[in-house]
C-alpha positions as CSV (number, residue, x, y, z in Angstrom):
1,M,0.0,-0.1,0.2
2,T,1.4,3.5,-1.0
3,K,1.1,6.7,1.5
4,T,-2.1,7.5,-0.2
5,G,-3.7,4.4,1.0
6,M,-4.1,3.2,-2.6
7,V,-2.5,-0.2,-3.7
8,P,-0.4,0.0,-6.7
9,A,-1.8,-1.3,-10.0
10,G,0.1,-4.3,-11.6
11,G,0.7,-4.6,-15.2
12,F,-2.5,-6.5,-15.6
13,N,-4.2,-3.1,-14.9
14,A,-2.3,-1.2,-17.5
15,D,-4.3,1.3,-19.7
16,H,-2.5,0.3,-22.8
17,E,0.5,-2.0,-24.0
18,L,3.6,-0.8,-26.0
19,F,4.2,-4.5,-27.2
20,N,3.3,-8.0,-26.1
21,T,5.7,-10.8,-26.1
22,R,3.3,-13.5,-24.5
23,I,2.7,-16.7,-26.6
24,P,-0.6,-18.0,-26.2
25,P,-1.0,-21.8,-25.2
26,R,-0.4,-24.0,-28.3
27,E,0.3,-21.3,-30.6
28,T,3.7,-20.2,-32.1
29,D,5.6,-17.0,-32.7
30,H,8.1,-16.0,-35.3
31,S,9.9,-12.9,-34.7
32,R,12.6,-10.7,-36.3
33,F,15.1,-8.8,-34.5
34,H,17.6,-6.4,-36.0
35,F,20.9,-5.3,-34.2
36,S,23.5,-3.0,-35.2
37,L,26.9,-4.7,-34.8
38,P,30.3,-3.0,-34.5
39,G,33.0,-4.1,-37.1
40,N,32.9,-7.4,-39.1
41,G,33.1,-10.9,-37.8
42,A,31.0,-14.1,-36.7
43,V,28.1,-13.4,-34.4
44,T,26.8,-16.1,-32.1
45,V,23.1,-15.9,-31.0
46,D,21.9,-17.8,-27.8
47,A,18.1,-18.2,-27.3
48,R,16.1,-19.4,-24.8
49,L,12.4,-19.8,-24.2
50,I,11.5,-19.8,-20.6
51,Y,8.3,-20.0,-18.8
52,R,7.8,-18.0,-15.8
53,W,4.8,-18.2,-13.3
54,T,4.6,-14.4,-12.9
55,F,6.8,-11.6,-14.4
56,K,10.2,-11.5,-12.9
57,P,10.3,-7.8,-11.5
58,M,7.1,-8.9,-9.2
59,A,8.8,-12.2,-8.2
60,D,11.8,-10.3,-7.4
61,K,10.2,-7.7,-5.4
62,K,8.0,-10.3,-3.3
63,E,11.0,-12.3,-3.0
64,W,9.3,-15.4,-4.4
65,A,11.7,-18.2,-5.1
66,L,10.1,-19.3,-8.6
67,D,12.2,-21.6,-10.7
68,D,12.2,-20.8,-14.4
69,I,11.2,-23.5,-16.7
70,E,13.4,-23.6,-19.6
71,M,11.0,-24.7,-22.6
72,L,13.6,-24.5,-25.4
73,H,17.4,-23.7,-25.8
74,E,19.2,-23.0,-29.1
């Protein structure tokens, strides 16, 4: 609770989203990301798909010890 007596709103009460990275159950996602890289040379990309029970900042703030569930690692 804040000094005003109001409970802060969670992300689920936001009035709009800039972007949404959630993947619905049984759905797939194909995203492209573009990066500016310094110089020339080989680049290695390590990607992981992680399932979390709640968003990480909330779990950290509440000191919840929730394990990430790694769904895919390439």
